[in-house]
C-alpha positions as CSV (number, residue, x, y, z in Angstrom):
1,X,39.2,-0.4,16.2
2,X,39.3,-0.9,12.5
3,X,36.3,-1.9,10.4
4,X,34.3,-1.1,7.3
5,X,30.6,-0.9,6.5
6,X,28.8,-2.6,3.6
7,X,25.2,-1.7,2.7
8,X,23.5,-4.2,0.5
9,X,20.8,-2.6,-1.7
10,X,18.4,-4.5,-4.0
11,X,16.2,-2.5,-6.4
12,X,13.4,-5.0,-6.6
13,X,11.0,-5.1,-3.6
14,X,7.6,-6.7,-3.4
15,X,6.1,-4.5,-0.8
16,X,7.9,-1.2,-1.7
17,X,9.1,-1.0,-5.4
18,X,12.5,0.6,-5.9
19,X,12.9,0.9,-2.1
20,X,16.5,2.0,-2.0
21,X,15.7,5.0,-4.1
22,X,12.6,6.1,-2.1
23,X,12.9,9.8,-1.3
24,X,13.4,10.7,2.4
25,X,13.8,14.4,3.0
26,X,15.3,15.1,-0.5
27,X,17.7,12.1,-0.5
28,X,17.4,8.5,-1.6
29,X,16.9,6.1,1.3
30,X,20.1,4.2,0.7
31,X,22.1,7.5,0.7
32,X,20.4,8.4,4.1
33,X,21.6,5.0,5.4
34,X,25.2,5.6,4.1
35,X,25.3,9.0,5.7
36,X,24.3,7.6,9.1
37,X,26.9,4.9,8.7
38,X,29.5,7.5,8.1
39,X,28.9,8.9,11.6
40,X,30.4,5.6,12.9
41,X,34.1,4.9,13.3
42,X,34.2,2.9,10.1
43,X,37.2,3.5,7.8
44,X,35.0,3.2,4.8
45,X,31.3,2.9,3.8
46,X,30.3,1.2,0.6
47,X,26.9,0.4,-1.0
48,X,26.7,-3.0,-2.7
49,X,24.0,-2.6,-5.3
50,X,22.3,-4.9,-7.8
51,X,21.3,-2.2,-10.3
52,X,23.1,0.7,-12.0
53,X,20.3,3.1,-10.9
54,X,21.4,2.6,-7.3
55,X,25.1,3.1,-8.1
56,X,24.3,6.3,-10.0
57,X,22.1,7.7,-7.2
58,X,24.9,7.0,-4.6
59,X,27.6,8.5,-6.8
60,X,25.5,11.7,-7.3
61,X,25.6,12.2,-3.6
62,X,29.2,11.3,-3.0
63,X,28.6,7.8,-1.7
64,X,30.8,5.0,-2.9
65,X,28.9,2.2,-4.5
66,X,29.7,-0.9,-6.6
67,X,27.6,-3.1,-8.8
68,X,27.2,-6.7,-7.9
69,X,25.3,-9.5,-9.5
70,X,21.5,-9.3,-9.6
71,X,20.8,-13.0,-9.0
72,X,22.1,-13.3,-5.4
73,X,19.7,-15.3,-3.2
74,X,20.6,-13.4,0.0
75,X,22.2,-10.2,1.1
76,X,25.0,-12.2,2.6
77,X,25.8,-13.5,-0.8
78,X,25.9,-10.0,-2.2
79,X,28.3,-8.9,0.6
80,X,30.6,-11.8,0.0
81,X,30.9,-10.8,-3.7
82,X,31.5,-7.2,-2.7
83,X,34.3,-8.2,-0.3
84,X,36.0,-10.1,-3.1
85,X,35.6,-7.2,-5.6
86,X,37.0,-4.8,-3.0
87,X,40.0,-7.0,-2.2
88,X,39.4,-6.9,1.6
89,X,41.6,-9.2,3.7
90,X,40.1,-12.3,5.4
91,X,40.9,-10.9,8.9
92,X,39.2,-7.6,8.2
93,X,35.9,-6.8,10.0
94,X,32.9,-5.6,8.0
95,X,29.5,-4.5,9.4
96,X,26.4,-5.2,7.4
97,X,24.0,-2.3,7.7
98,X,20.7,-2.9,5.9
99,X,19.8,-0.5,3.2
100,X,16.3,0.2,4.7
101,X,17.5,1.5,8.0
102,X,17.8,5.3,7.6
103,X,17.7,5.8,11.3
104,X,20.5,3.4,12.2
105,X,22.4,4.5,15.2
106,X,26.2,5.0,14.5
107,X,26.9,3.9,18.1
108,X,25.2,0.5,17.4
109,X,27.4,0.0,14.4
110,X,30.5,0.7,16.4
111,X,29.3,-1.6,19.2
112,X,28.8,-4.5,16.8
113,X,32.3,-4.1,15.4
114,X,34.0,-3.8,18.8
115,X,32.0,-6.8,20.1
116,X,33.4,-9.0,17.3
117,X,36.9,-7.6,17.7
118,X,36.8,-8.6,21.4
119,X,35.5,-12.1,20.6
120,X,38.2,-14.0,18.8
121,X,36.3,-17.3,19.0
122,X,33.4,-15.8,17.0
123,X,33.0,-15.4,13.3
124,X,30.1,-12.9,13.6
125,X,28.5,-10.5,16.0
126,X,25.0,-8.9,16.2
127,X,22.8,-6.9,18.5
128,X,19.8,-7.2,20.7
129,X,17.8,-5.3,23.2
130,X,15.4,-6.1,26.1
131,X,11.7,-6.7,25.2
132,X,9.4,-4.8,27.4
133,X,6.0,-5.6,25.8
134,X,4.1,-8.9,25.9
135,X,2.7,-8.4,22.4
136,X,6.3,-8.1,21.0
137,X,7.4,-11.2,22.9
138,X,4.5,-13.2,21.4
139,X,4.8,-11.8,17.8
140,X,6.3,-14.0,15.1
141,X,7.5,-10.9,13.4
142,X,9.8,-10.1,16.3
143,X,12.9,-12.4,16.3
144,X,14.2,-13.4,19.8
145,X,17.7,-14.5,20.7
146,X,18.9,-16.4,23.8
147,X,22.6,-16.3,24.8
148,X,25.1,-18.3,26.9
149,X,27.1,-17.0,29.8
150,X,29.7,-15.6,27.4
151,X,27.2,-13.5,25.5
152,X,27.2,-15.8,22.5
153,X,23.9,-16.7,20.7
154,X,22.5,-20.1,21.5
155,X,19.5,-19.8,19.3
156,X,17.3,-17.3,17.3
157,X,13.6,-17.9,16.9
158,X,10.3,-16.3,16.0
159,X,8.8,-18.1,18.8
160,X,8.5,-16.6,22.3
161,X,11.9,-17.6,23.9
162,X,12.9,-18.2,26.6
163,X,9.6,-19.7,27.8
164,X,9.0,-19.1,31.6
165,X,7.4,-22.4,32.5
166,X,5.7,-21.4,35.7
167,X,5.2,-17.7,35.0
168,X,3.5,-18.2,31.6
169,X,1.4,-21.2,32.6
170,X,-1.8,-19.2,32.4
171,X,-0.9,-16.6,29.7
172,X,1.7,-13.9,29.3
173,X,1.0,-10.8,31.2
174,X,4.3,-10.0,32.9
175,X,7.6,-10.7,31.2
176,X,10.4,-12.8,32.9
177,X,13.4,-11.4,34.6
178,X,15.9,-11.1,33.1
179,X,13.9,-9.8,30.1
180,X,13.8,-11.7,26.9
181,X,15.9,-10.2,24.0
182,X,14.8,-8.9,20.7
183,X,17.3,-9.5,17.9
184,X,18.4,-6.4,15.9
185,X,19.3,-7.2,12.3
186,X,22.8,-5.6,12.2
187,X,25.8,-7.9,11.8
188,X,29.6,-7.7,11.9
189,X,31.6,-10.4,10.1
190,X,35.1,-11.5,9.7
191,X,35.6,-11.2,6.0
192,X,37.1,-14.6,5.6
193,X,33.9,-16.2,7.1
194,X,31.6,-13.9,5.1
195,X,33.3,-15.2,1.9
196,X,32.8,-18.8,3.1
197,X,29.2,-18.4,4.3
198,X,27.6,-18.8,0.8
199,X,29.3,-22.2,0.5
200,X,27.8,-23.6,3.7
201,X,24.7,-25.8,3.2
202,X,21.5,-24.3,4.4
203,X,20.2,-25.8,7.6
204,X,16.7,-27.3,8.3
205,X,16.2,-24.8,11.2
206,X,17.1,-21.9,8.9
207,X,14.3,-23.0,6.5
208,X,11.8,-23.6,9.3
209,X,12.3,-20.2,11.0
210,X,13.3,-18.3,7.8
211,X,16.3,-17.0,9.7
212,X,19.6,-17.1,7.8
213,X,21.8,-16.7,10.9
214,X,20.7,-20.1,12.1
215,X,23.0,-21.6,9.3
216,X,25.9,-20.2,11.2
217,X,25.0,-21.9,14.5
218,X,24.1,-25.1,12.6
219,X,27.6,-25.4,11.3
220,X,29.1,-25.0,14.8
221,X,30.3,-21.4,14.5
222,X,29.7,-18.7,17.2
223,X,27.9,-15.3,17.1
224,X,28.7,-12.7,19.8
225,X,25.7,-10.6,20.9
226,X,25.9,-7.0,21.9
227,X,22.9,-6.1,24.2
228,X,21.9,-2.4,23.7
229,X,20.3,-0.3,26.3
230,X,17.9,1.2,23.7
231,X,15.9,0.0,20.8
232,X,16.8,1.1,17.2
233,X,14.8,3.5,15.1
234,X,12.2,2.0,12.8
235,X,13.2,0.4,9.5
236,X,11.3,0.7,6.2
237,X,9.5,-2.4,4.8
238,X,6.2,-1.0,3.7
239,X,4.7,2.2,2.2
240,X,3.3,2.9,5.7
241,X,6.8,2.6,7.2
242,X,8.2,5.0,4.6
243,X,5.6,7.7,5.5
244,X,6.4,7.4,9.2
245,X,10.1,7.8,8.6
246,X,9.5,10.7,6.2
247,X,7.6,12.5,8.9
248,X,10.6,12.2,11.2
249,X,12.7,13.9,8.6
250,X,10.2,16.7,8.2
């Protein structure tokens, strides 16, 4: 298996200013993410940053980083630029690991890459795990995915899907069998598609759900889904999240 990892990092953050540089156990968060990604089978791990401060912080700790434009609308746009700057071939596989996931499991990165490699009809792969709590199933902050018989995504939604018509008629107390799936925001791409993605028109469903991956399905492309046996460690979106993760690093 041959693949690379790209970590998009944006300095501006509404809820947590300068988030990529937040200290976690003596290292900037984006460096923590890169070090976890290096535990995977990736040939190379590169941070795609929007600010020189991030590049300098990475270089100070031996992490490769490159500077991309600071006006990209999405992380996918930033990754597409990075692939072009790095000269990666269209048939290469690249895994997008978010810069706020310092507890990302290297095995999950490998699984996403291998799932895409084994799915020639798909342009992307991602991950999911079973939901075992009714409050998560009902939460709009938890993205759900439903798949076809081949393990390809049919739809992603913030709504509780699939809806068990008879079982949930009087309220959700016990989840359906098989369990609904929570989407995990790690993606593998074929580089050629990643470069093409920013040129695709945004879809109405993407705007309604605020889920960028729906653009892929809207344009008739396929996303393979790896279903993990375990849930990933917590990401960092807020100051409270940061304190919880810091405590795990002592």
